[in-house]
C-alpha positions in Angstrom: -15.4 3.9 4.6 -14.8 5.6 1.3 -15.6 3.9 -2.1 -14.6 4.7 -5.6 -14.8 3.2 -9.0 -11.9 3.5 -11.4 -12.1 2.7 -15.1 -8.5 2.5 -16.3 -4.9 1.9 -15.3 -4.3 5.7 -15.7 -7.2 6.5 -13.3 -5.7 4.0 -10.8 -2.3 5.7 -11.0 -3.9 9.2 -10.6 -5.9 7.9 -7.6 -2.6 6.6 -6.1 -1.2 10.1 -6.5 -4.3 11.6 -4.7 -3.8 9.1 -1.8 -0.1 9.9 -1.5 -0.9 13.6 -0.7 -2.6 12.5 2.5 0.1 9.9 3.7 2.4 10.7 6.6 5.5 9.0 7.9 4.5 6.1 10.2 1.5 5.0 8.1 1.0 1.3 7.3 -1.2 1.0 4.2 -2.5 -2.5 3.5 -3.5 -3.3 -0.1 -5.9 -6.2 -0.7 -7.1 -7.7 -4.0 -6.7 -10.6 -6.3 -3.8 -11.0 -8.7 -4.0 -8.3 -11.4 -6.5 -6.1 -9.4 -4.2 -3.1 -9.5 -2.3 -3.0 -6.2 1.1 -2.3 -7.7 -0.4 0.1 -10.1 -1.8 2.1 -7.2 1.6 2.0 -5.5 3.1 3.4 -8.8 0.9 6.5 -8.4 1.7 6.8 -4.7 5.5 6.6 -5.2 5.4 8.9 -8.1 3.6 11.6 -6.1 6.0 11.2 -3.2 8.9 11.9 -5.5 10.1 8.6 -7.0 11.3 9.0 -10.6 11.7 5.8 -12.5 10.2 2.3 -12.8 8.2 0.8 -10.0 8.2 -3.0 -10.2 6.2 -5.4 -8.2 8.2 -6.7 -5.3 6.7 -10.2 -5.6 10.1 -12.0 -5.9 12.4 -9.8 -3.7 9.4 -9.3 -1.3 10.4 -5.7 -0.7 11.5 -2.6 -2.7 12.8 0.3 -0.7 12.6 3.9 -1.9 14.6 6.6 0.0 12.7 9.8 -0.8 12.9 13.3 0.6 9.5 12.9 2.5 10.2 9.5 4.0 11.6 6.0 3.3 9.0 4.0 1.6 8.9 0.2 2.0 6.8 -1.5 -0.7 6.2 -5.1 0.4 4.5 -7.9 -1.5 3.7 -10.9 0.8 2.1 -13.0 -1.9 4.8 -15.7 -1.7 4.8 -15.7 2.2 3.3 -19.1 3.3 4.0 -18.7 7.1 3.7 -15.4 8.8 6.9 -16.2 10.8 8.8 -15.7 7.5 8.1 -11.9 7.9 9.7 -11.9 11.3 12.6 -14.1 10.2 13.3 -11.7 7.3 13.4 -8.8 9.7 10.6 -6.9 7.9 8.9 -5.8 11.1 11.7 -3.4 11.8 10.6 -1.3 8.8 7.3 -0.4 10.5 8.6 2.7 12.2 7.1 6.2 12.8 9.6 7.6 10.2 8.7 5.2 7.3 5.7 4.6 5.1 4.9 0.9 4.5 2.8 -0.2 1.5 1.9 -3.9 1.9 0.4 -6.0 -0.8 -1.1 -9.3 0.4 -1.0 -8.3 4.1 -3.2 -11.2 5.1 -0.2 -13.5 4.6 1.5 -11.8 7.5 -1.5 -11.8 9.8 -0.7 -11.9 13.5 2.9 -10.8 13.1 2.4 -7.2 12.0 0.4 -4.5 13.8 -3.0 -3.6 12.4 -2.8 -1.4 9.3 -3.7 2.3 9.6 -5.5 2.2 6.3 -6.7 -0.8 4.2 -7.5 -0.4 0.6 -9.4 -3.3 -1.0 -9.6 -3.5 -4.8 -12.2 -5.6 -6.6 -11.5 -6.1 -10.3 -14.6 -6.0 -12.5 -14.8 -6.7 -16.3 -14.5 -2.9 -17.1 -13.6 -1.2 -13.8 -12.0 -1.5 -10.3 -14.0 -0.9 -7.2 -11.9 0.6 -4.4 -12.9 0.7 -0.8 -10.8 2.5 1.9 -11.1 1.9 5.6 -9.1 3.1 8.6 -8.4 1.5 12.0 -6.2 4.1 13.6 -6.3 7.8 14.4 -3.5 8.4 11.9 -5.4 6.4 9.3 -8.6 8.4 9.9 -6.7 11.7 9.5 -5.3 10.6 6.2 -8.7 9.5 5.0 -10.2 12.8 6.0 -7.6 14.5 3.8 -9.1 12.6 0.8 -12.5 14.1 1.3 
């Protein structure tokens, strides 16, 4: 497990850019944290580094934003509004978790039991003047990506 402390939105975006450099197609990255912890902010940095130009909005209402980039297709999910994990299956979202795509999932716990285990989990704890970030991996692909961060 790796841990970091970030002190601003800009540091969170820069950290997302650093993470993006280690991501490979097929990765499932789970983002956990309370409302306002910085999950979407981290995704902004990831998407920017992977080549997205423009605004990155939270997919809270549409549930997914899709970015077709040169390196891979990125699916940015937000399962905050999912009340029953079966909704993920019914919406056809499981089909996005292919070896050719990168999936960023906010609130993955709301889809527990219907998605495979994430390769990397990033947990964000919001403090009064900082964010604590912890990164763990549960797959060989996730471990390789984390090694690239060292």
